[in-house]
N, C-alpha and C positions, 0 to 999 in steps of 0.2 A: 499568540496565534499568528501563523503566517501561511502563505500558500506554498504547497509542494506539488511535485508532479509524480504520477504513477506511470511506470512503463510495464506493460504486460510481458510475460515470458512467452506466451503463445501469440496469437493474433487477435485476441478479443478486443472489441471496441468498447470504450468507456470514456467518461469525462477524464481529461488528463490532469486537471487541477483539483486538488483537495485542500482542506484547511487542516493544518497540523495543530491539534489541541494540546497534546502532551507528548513528551518524549523522555525515555530513560535509556539506560545502557541495554536493556533487554527488549524494548519494543516502543510502540507509539499508539496514539489514539488519533484517528482521522475523522473528518466530517465532510459530508457532501450532501447534496439534495436527495440523492438516491444511491444507496450502497448495494442494491441488489445485483448489479452487473460487475461488482468488484470480484476478480478471480481469487481462488484460494491462495495462490502464490503470485508474487509480483515483485518488481523492483521499485523502491521508493527513492526518488531523487531529492535529496535534502539540499544540495547545492550543486553547482556545475561539476565539481570534481569529487562528489561523495554520493554514492548510491548504496542502499542497504537492501538485501534480499529479505522479503517478508512473507510470513504465513499468517492468515487470518485466524485469530483466536476466538473472536466473537464478533457479531454484527447485529445491528438493527437497521431500520430503514434509513437513518441519516448518519450513523456513526459506526466505526469499526475499530476494534482493538487488534493490533498486529504484533507478532513476535519477530524479532530479527533472527534469521537463520543463516547458516554458512552457504548452503547450496539449495537450489530448488529441487523438488521431487518431480515436478511436472516437466515432461520432455518438451523441448523447444520445437516449434513447427517450422 
């Protein structure tokens, strides 16, 4: 487990730090105190020079599973 940052594609406000529980080639599982504000698509900052575009596959109150995608469907604001 380690901390990672989330950068929104639009201008949504949410906690920027999440806990990375699991990661694979196709996606990851994140944890935070409240996942309700996590947008459907966002960028996951794994380290300073590595970001992955993600789409939420499932979520509950404290965890979310995300898939890595090539490009967001959500238009940037």
